[in-house]
Every structure is written in C-alpha cells, then in structure tokens.
ZAVO-518389 format. One record per residue (C-alpha): residue in one letter; x, y, z; chain. Coordinates in nm, 2 decimals. Layout:
// ZAVO-518389
{"a" {X Y Z} "A"}
...
This chain:
// ZAVO-518389
{"m" {6.86 13.67 5.91} "A"}
{"p" {7.10 13.39 5.84} "A"}
{"i" {7.00 13.05 6.01} "A"}
{"a" {7.24 12.81 6.18} "A"}
{"i" {7.20 12.44 6.08} "A"}
{"k" {7.30 12.24 6.37} "A"}
{"m" {7.38 11.87 6.43} "A"}
{"p" {7.06 11.72 6.50} "A"}
{"a" {6.97 11.47 6.77} "A"}
{"l" {6.86 11.17 6.54} "A"}
{"s" {6.76 10.95 6.85} "A"}
{"p" {6.68 11.01 7.21} "A"}
{"t" {7.01 10.89 7.33} "A"}
{"m" {7.24 11.04 7.05} "A"}
{"e" {7.50 11.28 7.20} "A"}
{"e" {7.74 11.30 6.90} "A"}
{"g" {7.75 11.15 6.54} "A"}
{"t" {7.98 11.15 6.22} "A"}
{"l" {7.88 11.38 5.95} "A"}
{"a" {7.94 11.11 5.66} "A"}
{"k" {7.85 11.30 5.36} "A"}
{"w" {7.73 11.64 5.24} "A"}
{"l" {7.45 11.62 4.97} "A"}
{"v" {7.47 12.00 4.92} "A"}
{"k" {7.74 12.25 4.87} "A"}
{"v" {7.80 12.61 4.92} "A"}
{"g" {7.56 12.82 4.69} "A"}
{"d" {7.30 12.55 4.65} "A"}
{"t" {6.94 12.64 4.74} "A"}
{"v" {6.74 12.42 4.97} "A"}
{"s" {6.37 12.38 5.05} "A"}
{"s" {6.20 12.23 5.34} "A"}
{"g" {6.22 11.83 5.31} "A"}
{"d" {6.55 11.83 5.08} "A"}
{"i" {6.80 11.58 5.20} "A"}
{"m" {7.11 11.79 5.29} "A"}
{"a" {7.35 11.53 5.45} "A"}
{"e" {7.39 11.18 5.57} "A"}
{"i" {7.47 11.13 5.93} "A"}
{"e" {7.62 10.82 6.10} "A"}
{"t" {7.49 10.77 6.44} "A"}
{"d" {7.57 10.47 6.67} "A"}
{"k" {7.34 10.25 6.50} "A"}
{"a" {7.25 10.36 6.14} "A"}
{"t" {7.35 10.61 5.88} "A"}
{"m" {7.05 10.84 5.84} "A"}
{"e" {6.94 11.12 5.62} "A"}
{"f" {6.90 11.48 5.75} "A"}
{"e" {6.65 11.68 5.59} "A"}
{"a" {6.62 12.07 5.56} "A"}
{"v" {6.37 12.26 5.77} "A"}
{"d" {6.39 12.60 5.64} "A"}
{"e" {6.43 12.74 5.30} "A"}
{"g" {6.74 12.94 5.15} "A"}
{"t" {7.09 12.93 5.02} "A"}
{"i" {7.37 12.73 5.18} "A"}
{"a" {7.62 13.02 5.28} "A"}
{"h" {7.88 12.81 5.47} "A"}
{"i" {7.97 12.46 5.54} "A"}
{"q" {8.14 12.47 5.88} "A"}
{"v" {8.20 12.08 5.95} "A"}
{"e" {8.35 11.88 5.67} "A"}
{"e" {8.22 11.54 5.56} "A"}
{"g" {8.39 11.25 5.74} "A"}
{"t" {8.43 11.45 6.07} "A"}
{"e" {8.36 11.22 6.35} "A"}
{"g" {8.24 11.31 6.72} "A"}
{"v" {8.03 11.61 6.61} "A"}
{"q" {7.85 11.72 6.93} "A"}
{"v" {7.47 11.73 6.90} "A"}
{"g" {7.40 12.12 6.87} "A"}
{"t" {7.70 12.21 6.69} "A"}
{"v" {7.66 12.43 6.40} "A"}
{"i" {7.75 12.25 6.10} "A"}
{"a" {7.65 12.49 5.83} "A"}
{"t" {7.49 12.84 5.78} "A"}
{"l" {7.19 12.90 5.56} "A"}
{"a" {7.10 13.24 5.40} "A"}
{"e" {6.74 13.31 5.38} "A"}
{"d" {6.55 13.42 5.09} "A"}
{"g" {6.66 13.77 4.98} "A"}
{"e" {6.98 13.75 5.17} "A"}
{"d" {7.32 13.77 4.98} "A"}
{"a" {7.48 13.44 5.07} "A"}
{"g" {7.81 13.60 4.99} "A"}
{"e" {7.79 13.83 5.25} "A"}
{"v" {7.64 13.62 5.53} "A"}
{"k" {7.90 13.54 5.82} "A"}
{"p" {7.93 13.20 5.96} "A"}
{"m" {7.69 13.14 6.25} "A"}
{"g" {7.82 13.02 6.61} "A"}
{"d" {7.69 12.78 6.85} "A"}
{"g" {7.50 12.85 7.17} "A"}
{"d" {7.19 13.06 7.05} "A"}
{"a" {7.31 13.09 6.70} "A"}
{"a" {7.41 13.43 6.75} "A"}
{"p" {7.72 13.55 6.55} "A"}
{"a" {8.04 13.43 6.73} "A"}
{"p" {8.13 13.63 7.06} "A"}
{"s" {8.44 13.79 7.15} "A"}
{"p" {8.67 13.59 7.35} "A"}
{"t" {8.57 13.80 7.66} "A"}
{"p" {8.29 13.64 7.81} "A"}
{"a" {7.95 13.83 7.84} "A"}
{"p" {7.83 13.94 8.20} "A"}
{"d" {7.65 13.67 8.37} "A"}
{"e" {7.28 13.78 8.40} "A"}
{"s" {7.16 13.48 8.60} "A"}
{"n" {7.08 13.51 8.96} "A"}
{"e" {7.39 13.33 9.05} "A"}
{"p" {7.65 13.53 9.21} "A"}
{"t" {7.96 13.62 9.03} "A"}
{"p" {8.29 13.59 9.21} "A"}
{"a" {8.44 13.93 9.29} "A"}
{"p" {8.78 13.99 9.15} "A"}
{"a" {9.05 13.99 9.42} "A"}
{"a" {9.17 14.34 9.55} "A"}
{"k" {9.50 14.46 9.41} "A"}
{"q" {9.76 14.43 9.68} "A"}
{"g" {10.08 14.55 9.50} "A"}
{"p" {10.24 14.40 9.18} "A"}
{"a" {10.10 14.09 9.06} "A"}
{"p" {10.33 13.80 9.10} "A"}
{"s" {10.48 13.62 8.80} "A"}
{"p" {10.28 13.33 8.67} "A"}
{"s" {10.39 13.01 8.79} "A"}
{"p" {10.34 12.69 8.59} "A"}
{"g" {10.04 12.46 8.64} "A"}
{"p" {9.77 12.66 8.82} "A"}
{"v" {9.40 12.58 8.75} "A"}
{"p" {9.26 12.89 8.58} "A"}
{"s" {8.99 13.07 8.80} "A"}
{"d" {8.63 13.04 8.68} "A"}
{"e" {8.60 13.40 8.59} "A"}
{"r" {8.87 13.36 8.33} "A"}
{"i" {8.70 13.08 8.15} "A"}
{"v" {8.49 13.17 7.85} "A"}
{"a" {8.15 12.99 7.91} "A"}
{"s" {7.78 13.10 7.84} "A"}
{"p" {7.59 13.20 8.16} "A"}
{"l" {7.35 12.89 8.10} "A"}
{"a" {7.67 12.64 8.07} "A"}
{"r" {7.79 12.81 8.40} "A"}
{"r" {7.45 12.76 8.58} "A"}
{"i" {7.43 12.41 8.47} "A"}
{"a" {7.79 12.31 8.58} "A"}
{"e" {7.72 12.46 8.92} "A"}
{"q" {7.40 12.23 8.94} "A"}
{"k" {7.59 11.93 8.84} "A"}
{"g" {7.90 12.00 9.03} "A"}
{"l" {8.13 12.04 8.74} "A"}
{"d" {8.46 12.23 8.72} "A"}
{"l" {8.45 12.43 8.41} "A"}
{"s" {8.84 12.43 8.40} "A"}
{"q" {8.82 12.07 8.31} "A"}
{"i" {8.59 12.09 8.01} "A"}
{"s" {8.68 12.15 7.67} "A"}
{"g" {8.45 12.41 7.49} "A"}
{"t" {8.34 12.34 7.13} "A"}
{"g" {8.17 12.69 7.08} "A"}
{"p" {8.33 12.99 6.91} "A"}
{"n" {8.69 13.07 7.03} "A"}
{"g" {8.67 12.77 7.28} "A"}
{"r" {8.35 12.90 7.45} "A"}
{"i" {8.19 12.64 7.67} "A"}
{"i" {7.83 12.60 7.58} "A"}
{"k" {7.52 12.41 7.72} "A"}
{"a" {7.59 12.08 7.52} "A"}
{"d" {7.95 12.06 7.65} "A"}
{"v" {7.83 12.08 8.01} "A"}
{"e" {7.54 11.85 7.97} "A"}
{"s" {7.77 11.59 7.80} "A"}
{"a" {8.02 11.61 8.08} "A"}
{"k" {7.99 11.40 8.40} "A"}
{"p" {8.06 11.49 8.75} "A"}
{"r" {8.37 11.26 8.78} "A"}
{"e" {8.54 11.49 8.52} "A"}
{"a" {8.56 11.77 8.80} "A"}
{"a" {8.89 11.81 8.94} "A"}
{"a" {8.96 11.73 9.30} "A"}
{"p" {9.00 12.04 9.52} "A"}
{"a" {9.37 12.09 9.63} "A"}
{"p" {9.45 12.00 9.97} "A"}
{"s" {9.47 12.24 10.24} "A"}
{"a" {9.82 12.33 10.42} "A"}
{"s" {9.72 12.10 10.71} "A"}
{"e" {9.62 11.82 10.50} "A"}
{"p" {9.88 11.60 10.34} "A"}
{"a" {9.85 11.56 9.97} "A"}
{"q" {9.70 11.21 9.89} "A"}
{"t" {9.80 11.02 9.56} "A"}
{"p" {9.48 10.95 9.38} "A"}
{"a" {9.44 10.58 9.28} "A"}
{"p" {9.51 10.54 8.91} "A"}
{"a" {9.22 10.48 8.70} "A"}
{"a" {9.19 10.17 8.51} "A"}
{"a" {9.29 10.19 8.15} "A"}
{"p" {9.24 9.96 7.88} "A"}
{"a" {9.54 9.72 7.77} "A"}
{"s" {9.76 9.86 7.53} "A"}
{"a" {9.79 9.68 7.20} "A"}
{"q" {10.09 9.46 7.14} "A"}
{"d" {10.16 9.34 6.81} "A"}
{"f" {10.49 9.14 6.88} "A"}
{"g" {10.60 9.22 6.54} "A"}
{"i" {10.33 9.04 6.37} "A"}
{"p" {10.23 9.18 6.05} "A"}
{"h" {9.88 9.35 6.09} "A"}
{"e" {9.66 9.64 5.99} "A"}
{"v" {9.50 9.90 6.22} "A"}
{"e" {9.14 9.93 6.18} "A"}
{"k" {8.97 10.24 6.31} "A"}
{"l" {8.66 10.17 6.51} "A"}
{"s" {8.33 10.27 6.37} "A"}
{"s" {8.09 10.47 6.59} "A"}
{"m" {7.85 10.17 6.61} "A"}
{"r" {8.14 9.94 6.73} "A"}
{"k" {8.25 10.20 6.99} "A"}
{"v" {7.91 10.20 7.12} "A"}
{"i" {7.86 9.82 7.13} "A"}
{"a" {8.19 9.81 7.34} "A"}
{"k" {8.08 10.05 7.57} "A"}
{"r" {7.72 9.93 7.62} "A"}
{"l" {7.83 9.56 7.65} "A"}
{"t" {8.11 9.66 7.90} "A"}
{"e" {7.87 9.86 8.12} "A"}
{"s" {7.61 9.56 8.10} "A"}
{"k" {7.85 9.30 8.23} "A"}
{"q" {8.01 9.53 8.49} "A"}
{"t" {7.66 9.67 8.62} "A"}
{"v" {7.39 9.41 8.55} "A"}
{"p" {7.41 9.09 8.77} "A"}
{"h" {7.31 8.82 8.52} "A"}
{"i" {7.16 8.50 8.59} "A"}
{"y" {7.13 8.23 8.33} "A"}
{"l" {6.86 7.96 8.28} "A"}
{"t" {6.89 7.70 8.01} "A"}
{"v" {6.61 7.47 7.88} "A"}
{"d" {6.62 7.19 7.60} "A"}
{"i" {6.32 7.23 7.36} "A"}
{"r" {6.19 6.94 7.13} "A"}
{"l" {6.11 7.12 6.79} "A"}
{"d" {5.94 6.85 6.60} "A"}
{"a" {5.60 6.98 6.66} "A"}
{"m" {5.68 7.34 6.58} "A"}
{"l" {5.86 7.21 6.25} "A"}
{"k" {5.54 7.02 6.15} "A"}
{"l" {5.32 7.33 6.23} "A"}
{"r" {5.55 7.56 6.04} "A"}
{"s" {5.55 7.32 5.72} "A"}
{"e" {5.16 7.32 5.73} "A"}
{"l" {5.13 7.72 5.79} "A"}
{"n" {5.37 7.76 5.50} "A"}
{"a" {5.16 7.56 5.27} "A"}
{"a" {4.87 7.77 5.35} "A"}
{"l" {5.05 8.10 5.33} "A"}
{"e" {5.22 8.03 5.02} "A"}
{"p" {4.95 8.21 4.79} "A"}
{"q" {5.01 8.52 4.99} "A"}
{"g" {5.40 8.49 4.94} "A"}
{"v" {5.45 8.46 5.31} "A"}
{"k" {5.72 8.20 5.43} "A"}
{"l" {5.74 8.18 5.82} "A"}
{"s" {6.11 8.11 5.97} "A"}
{"v" {6.15 7.92 6.29} "A"}
{"n" {6.27 8.25 6.44} "A"}
{"d" {5.93 8.42 6.34} "A"}
{"m" {5.77 8.16 6.58} "A"}
{"l" {6.01 8.19 6.85} "A"}
{"i" {5.95 8.58 6.86} "A"}
{"k" {5.59 8.50 6.89} "A"}
{"a" {5.67 8.24 7.16} "A"}
{"l" {5.88 8.47 7.36} "A"}
{"a" {5.62 8.75 7.36} "A"}
{"k" {5.34 8.54 7.47} "A"}
{"s" {5.56 8.39 7.74} "A"}
{"l" {5.63 8.75 7.87} "A"}
{"e" {5.25 8.81 7.86} "A"}
{"q" {5.19 8.50 8.08} "A"}
{"v" {5.49 8.58 8.31} "A"}
{"p" {5.46 8.96 8.34} "A"}
{"a" {5.73 8.95 8.64} "A"}
{"c" {5.98 8.91 8.35} "A"}
{"n" {5.85 9.18 8.13} "A"}
{"v" {6.02 9.46 8.34} "A"}
{"q" {6.29 9.72 8.35} "A"}
{"f" {6.52 9.80 8.65} "A"}
{"a" {6.51 10.17 8.72} "A"}
{"g" {6.71 10.23 9.04} "A"}
{"d" {6.46 10.25 9.32} "A"}
{"t" {6.17 10.20 9.09} "A"}
{"m" {6.08 9.92 8.83} "A"}
{"l" {5.88 9.95 8.48} "A"}
{"q" {5.63 9.70 8.46} "A"}
{"f" {5.53 9.67 8.08} "A"}
{"k" {5.18 9.60 7.96} "A"}
{"r" {5.29 9.45 7.62} "A"}
{"a" {5.59 9.25 7.48} "A"}
{"d" {5.80 9.45 7.23} "A"}
{"i" {6.07 9.21 7.12} "A"}
{"s" {6.41 9.35 7.01} "A"}
{"v" {6.56 9.09 6.75} "A"}
{"a" {6.94 9.07 6.70} "A"}
{"v" {7.04 9.12 6.34} "A"}
{"s" {7.41 9.11 6.22} "A"}
{"i" {7.50 9.38 5.99} "A"}
{"p" {7.85 9.47 5.84} "A"}
{"n" {7.95 9.71 6.11} "A"}
{"g" {7.82 9.51 6.41} "A"}
{"l" {7.49 9.45 6.54} "A"}
{"i" {7.13 9.61 6.56} "A"}
{"t" {6.81 9.51 6.72} "A"}
{"p" {6.50 9.61 6.52} "A"}
{"i" {6.18 9.57 6.74} "A"}
{"v" {5.87 9.38 6.66} "A"}
{"k" {5.63 9.59 6.88} "A"}
{"d" {5.33 9.42 7.05} "A"}
{"a" {5.46 9.08 6.92} "A"}
{"g" {5.22 8.88 7.12} "A"}
{"a" {4.90 9.03 6.96} "A"}
{"k" {5.03 8.99 6.60} "A"}
{"a" {4.98 8.68 6.39} "A"}
{"m" {5.28 8.50 6.28} "A"}
{"s" {5.26 8.60 5.91} "A"}
{"k" {5.25 8.96 6.04} "A"}
{"i" {5.56 8.89 6.22} "A"}
{"s" {5.74 8.73 5.94} "A"}
{"t" {5.67 9.02 5.71} "A"}
{"e" {5.77 9.28 5.95} "A"}
{"m" {6.10 9.10 6.02} "A"}
{"k" {6.17 9.08 5.65} "A"}
{"d" {6.13 9.44 5.59} "A"}
{"l" {6.32 9.53 5.92} "A"}
{"g" {6.61 9.29 5.85} "A"}
{"a" {6.65 9.41 5.50} "A"}
{"r" {6.66 9.79 5.61} "A"}
{"a" {6.88 9.73 5.90} "A"}
{"k" {7.15 9.60 5.67} "A"}
{"e" {7.09 9.90 5.44} "A"}
{"g" {7.12 10.14 5.75} "A"}
{"k" {6.78 10.28 5.67} "A"}
{"l" {6.60 10.21 6.00} "A"}
{"a" {6.43 10.51 6.18} "A"}
{"p" {6.54 10.55 6.55} "A"}
{"e" {6.20 10.44 6.68} "A"}
{"e" {6.24 10.10 6.49} "A"}
{"f" {6.56 10.00 6.69} "A"}
{"q" {6.54 10.18 7.01} "A"}
{"g" {6.32 10.05 7.29} "A"}
{"g" {6.19 9.70 7.33} "A"}
{"t" {6.11 9.51 7.64} "A"}
{"a" {6.32 9.21 7.59} "A"}
{"s" {6.56 9.07 7.31} "A"}
{"l" {6.60 8.75 7.12} "A"}
{"s" {6.91 8.65 6.97} "A"}
{"n" {6.95 8.34 6.75} "A"}
{"m" {7.28 8.19 6.65} "A"}
{"g" {7.13 7.85 6.54} "A"}
{"m" {7.22 7.93 6.18} "A"}
{"f" {7.57 7.92 6.26} "A"}
{"g" {7.56 7.57 6.43} "A"}
{"i" {7.61 7.72 6.77} "A"}
{"k" {7.45 7.47 7.02} "A"}
{"q" {7.40 7.70 7.30} "A"}
{"f" {7.51 8.03 7.44} "A"}
{"e" {7.46 8.30 7.69} "A"}
{"a" {7.39 8.63 7.57} "A"}
{"v" {7.45 8.97 7.72} "A"}
{"i" {7.16 9.17 7.83} "A"}
{"n" {7.10 9.48 7.63} "A"}
{"p" {7.03 9.76 7.88} "A"}
{"p" {6.79 9.89 8.01} "A"}
{"q" {6.61 9.58 7.92} "A"}
{"g" {6.57 9.31 8.19} "A"}
{"m" {6.61 8.98 7.98} "A"}
{"i" {6.74 8.82 7.67} "A"}
{"m" {6.68 8.49 7.51} "A"}
{"a" {6.96 8.30 7.34} "A"}
{"i" {6.86 8.05 7.07} "A"}
{"g" {7.07 7.76 6.97} "A"}
{"a" {7.06 7.52 6.67} "A"}
{"g" {6.80 7.26 6.63} "A"}
{"e" {6.97 6.94 6.59} "A"}
{"k" {6.90 6.57 6.61} "A"}
{"r" {6.99 6.43 6.96} "A"}
{"p" {6.90 6.11 7.16} "A"}
{"y" {6.59 6.23 7.36} "A"}
{"v" {6.35 6.03 7.57} "A"}
{"v" {5.99 6.04 7.44} "A"}
{"d" {5.71 5.86 7.61} "A"}
{"d" {5.96 5.68 7.84} "A"}
{"s" {6.17 5.56 7.54} "A"}
{"l" {6.49 5.68 7.40} "A"}
{"q" {6.43 5.82 7.04} "A"}
{"i" {6.58 6.06 6.82} "A"}
{"a" {6.42 6.41 6.81} "A"}
{"t" {6.50 6.76 6.69} "A"}
{"v" {6.62 6.95 7.01} "A"}
{"m" {6.71 7.30 7.05} "A"}
{"s" {6.89 7.46 7.37} "A"}
{"a" {6.75 7.81 7.49} "A"}
{"t" {6.91 8.01 7.75} "A"}
{"g" {6.76 8.32 7.92} "A"}
{"s" {6.98 8.60 8.06} "A"}
{"f" {6.80 8.76 8.33} "A"}
{"d" {6.87 9.10 8.54} "A"}
{"h" {6.87 8.95 8.89} "A"}
{"r" {6.81 9.30 9.03} "A"}
{"a" {6.45 9.30 8.86} "A"}
{"i" {6.38 8.93 8.81} "A"}
{"d" {6.41 8.66 9.05} "A"}
{"g" {6.53 8.31 8.97} "A"}
{"a" {6.20 8.13 9.01} "A"}
{"d" {6.03 8.40 8.78} "A"}
{"g" {6.30 8.35 8.52} "A"}
{"a" {6.25 7.96 8.56} "A"}
{"q" {5.87 8.02 8.52} "A"}
{"l" {5.92 8.22 8.17} "A"}
{"m" {6.17 7.95 8.05} "A"}
{"k" {5.91 7.68 8.15} "A"}
{"v" {5.63 7.87 7.96} "A"}
{"f" {5.86 7.93 7.67} "A"}
{"k" {5.94 7.55 7.63} "A"}
{"e" {5.58 7.46 7.66} "A"}
{"l" {5.46 7.70 7.39} "A"}
{"c" {5.74 7.58 7.15} "A"}
{"e" {5.66 7.20 7.21} "A"}
{"a" {5.29 7.26 7.18} "A"}
{"p" {5.28 7.54 6.92} "A"}
{"l" {4.91 7.54 6.84} "A"}
{"g" {4.91 7.79 7.14} "A"}
{"l" {5.10 8.03 6.91} "A"}
{"v" {4.80 8.05 6.67} "A"}
{"a" {4.51 8.03 6.92} "A"}
C-alpha cells in the first residue's frame, strides 16, 4: 500500500513551514534515515528524514512552496514490491486516496442537519448567501472539532483534496474567524467595527526594492507585537562596576588556556543571571492565565543574531554549570545557530533570556520579553565612566543592565531584588565559581 509523506511538525509550536528544497526526486529509492528534504521553520532550516523504505512515486508539493500546513501530504512513497508508476498520489486526512467532492456521511454521534422539505420549485439563487453546512466538504472529525470550537466551516478554507476541510484546517483556525450570525428581522443590522489593519507602505516615488519577509521575520514580527500588546512590561536598570569581573576573567582564561577555553564576559553574565534566578525564585516564573509556573532550575535563552533575524539557543541549568562549560556550549550553539542547524529543543523553552548589545557600543536598552517567559536581561556596553569608589570619584569600567519583567507574574520588589543580586554577583564574581 502506498505511504503518504506528510509535512512534519519539527517543533511543538510549528503550524506551517516552507519546503525549502527536495533532496530526492521521483523514482529515487529511500531508506529509513535518509535525508529527503530541507524544511524552513520559523527559527531554522531543518533536515527531514525518511521513516519508511520505498520509492518516491509522486512529489505533490514543489520546493520553495511557503505556508505548507503541518499534516499536508507532500509526497507519495511506493512500498517495496509496488510499481511506483501505477501508484496514485495520496491525499490528506487519513492518507486514503482522494475522496470525491461529495462528503462522506458523518458517522459521529453529532446530529446531521436534515434537508429541508421540498415545497414547490426551488427559488433562483441570489448572490452572497453563506453556504449551508451540509454543502461544505469537510471530514467528520473536522466538523466535530469545528462544533466544539464554535467555528463556521463556511469561513475556513480547506487544504485537503478538492478543497475538503480537514482536521489541520480546523485546528489552525480561531473562533474569531467565525462569521457573525445574521440579524433577525426584528433586529436592525449593526455595522461591525473595522478591524485594525497594518499601515500600507508608501514609497513616495523613492527608488526601492520590495523584499519578501522570511518565515522567521514573520514570526518575530507577530511574537514581538503580541508581547508588547499583551504583556505589561516593567523595566529596572542598574549600573554595574565590571573591574573585578574583568580581572577574574583574565585570570581564569590564563588557567584555561591549555584546555583551549576562552571565557567571554557574556559567558560570565549567563552564569550570573542563572545564579540570580536561583537566589530570587520569584522571578524564575511564567504567567499562565489563572496559574503560574515556578521553575526549579534556570535555563537561559541567549539572543544570537543570524542573517535572517534572531534566535535564542538555550544554556540549560546554567546555574549548575561551570563557566568553562557554558563557554564551550555557547560557542557550539552560536555556530550552529548561524548555520541553521539547531534542533528544536535547543532553542525552544528557557525560563529567562539574556540579550547583550554591548559589542555594538549600546550603552543601555530595554528588551522585549520573549513570551511565555517572565523576564529578559538587557546588557549594555562596559565603558570607562566617572564612578564613586570608596567615597572618592574615580574612573571605573561600568555597564548598565536593564531587566524587563512581566508585571502580571513578577512584582516590582521581586524584580528589584533580582537586579540587586545580579549586580552583587557581577561586582563580587568569586560567587560565580564557588
């Protein structure tokens, strides 16, 4: 029996992706573990491996196709012993051959609307009616999910064979997509409030090029907009004297040189943030509606700039790791992030984030929280400044750090306590190696 090869979910949050490149063609034989395609998610381009053995009979989604929904059949595999030339393309849903346009009878327990009784000749069709539910081509499972979610099937586009609405279409739809019920004869029609639309581009005749947004850039725009609109940010800034940390870094690097390890200031700040979250657990949390998650360890997401945007590889349990281990991990994660070779579990999750723009000479900035995390630490440049040391004005290397906190989950006093502990660890850094 032929096998349907479907668009995989390469991460827990992936709903669609771009089929960037096929590495096989029709007629090729594949075995389990063979790399079949490269798929671009919102964060990286990842390789898609074959699970079954057989011959590629059909490729139904061409490379370069964007917005391919998870679960969509992208190719058909003929099993060993089958003639690939006689195999028909598989459809979506349960991977059975494509059904006819007439929907199959609904075998679920939900009642099926009875057809209206005939009363004379049918009236001529008028423009603009919403099609009745019984005329919509949808799988029984899709109908059941739509009813549970309060969705209007007439407002959902089907991606299955012949436009059939399948489970993935309904699950990706949102209740707000349902059409509003028509007003009754006794109720005056109300004009709905216009939905906010993004401002249209205006070039004013200035020479320019139109650049299509990558999947990653679209997700960045969506997530950061949601963060600023739904998460009440509170910002707290401290100035940190770095001289002791820079001295310790120099001594540690001299000791680690035979091992080929060279600590950066960022490696030490990752450790400092993790230790701070351990000492102030009220900030190592995540808001979850009517509950809150209290984490038992600190996994630090570190912002890394890559050609198409930004990605945040994670140093897991950073508080329990030596700074040399953090340094080694970050070099590996950063290199693979730039190549788009991170696995989903290496950049999804984290309990808090750290973003360092000091290498660009940025003195101080306020970072946007990366939902669903509860905080992010923004690091500015270490620079020589006039600074009061032992009641006298001296020149010191000073860095500004700003914590952005989700005020729904973290009180200002708790955020201030975290910033205080972070400052103390940076200014007395022996606590990072204890």
